[in-house]
C-alpha positions in Angstrom: -129.2 -42.8 44.1 -128.3 -41.2 47.3 -129.7 -44.0 49.4 -128.0 -46.8 47.6 -126.0 -47.8 50.7 -129.0 -48.7 52.7 -130.5 -50.7 49.8 -127.3 -52.9 49.6 -127.3 -53.5 53.4 -130.8 -54.8 53.6 -131.6 -57.4 51.0 -134.7 -59.5 50.4 -134.8 -63.0 51.7 -133.8 -64.3 48.3 -130.6 -62.0 48.3 -131.8 -59.4 45.9 -131.9 -55.7 46.5 -135.1 -53.6 46.8 -136.0 -51.8 43.6 -137.5 -48.8 45.3 -138.2 -47.3 48.8 -141.5 -49.1 49.0 -139.7 -52.5 48.6 -137.0 -51.3 51.1 -139.7 -50.4 53.7 -141.3 -53.8 53.3 -137.9 -55.5 53.9 -137.1 -53.3 57.0 -140.5 -53.9 58.5 -140.2 -57.7 58.0 -136.8 -57.5 59.7 -138.1 -55.2 62.4 -135.3 -52.8 61.6 -136.8 -49.4 61.0 -134.0 -48.0 63.2 -131.7 -48.6 60.2 -133.7 -46.0 58.2 -133.7 -43.5 61.1 -129.9 -43.9 61.4 -129.5 -43.4 57.6 -131.6 -40.3 57.7 -129.6 -38.8 60.5 -126.2 -39.6 59.1 -126.3 -39.8 55.3 -126.3 -36.0 54.7 -125.0 -33.8 57.4 -124.5 -30.1 58.1 -120.9 -30.4 57.0 -122.1 -31.5 53.5 -124.0 -28.2 53.2 -121.0 -26.2 54.4 -118.9 -27.8 51.7 -121.5 -27.1 49.1 -121.5 -23.4 50.1 -117.7 -23.3 50.0 -117.8 -24.5 46.4 -120.0 -21.5 45.6 -123.3 -23.2 45.2 -126.4 -21.5 46.7 -129.2 -24.1 46.2 -129.7 -27.8 46.9 -132.5 -30.0 45.6 -133.8 -32.3 48.2 -136.3 -34.7 46.8 -138.4 -36.6 49.3 -141.8 -38.4 49.4 -144.9 -37.1 51.1 -144.5 -39.7 53.9 -141.3 -38.0 55.2 -143.4 -34.9 56.0 -146.9 -36.2 56.7 -146.3 -39.8 57.6 -147.6 -42.8 55.5 -151.1 -43.2 54.2 -153.2 -46.1 55.2 -151.4 -49.4 54.4 -148.3 -47.7 53.1 -145.1 -49.4 54.3 -143.2 -46.1 54.6 -141.7 -44.8 57.8 -142.3 -41.2 58.8 -142.7 -38.5 59.4 -139.0 -37.9 59.7 
């Protein structure tokens, strides 16, 4: 997926990758490194990407994201947000 880079950079203690964003958030919280997610969100997709998409003649982009990106996590969710 589009966030595969951040998954590979932050492994579990046993060296395996997170399977989903929930797992990744637990890893980042254990490491105390939520700044890594903020950096990823700020740099992974940029305005230049949308300029290039438009130049290729496309006029729509699907941006899937979880509720926590907009509203923040629910009670006991490990997610980091809102973004």
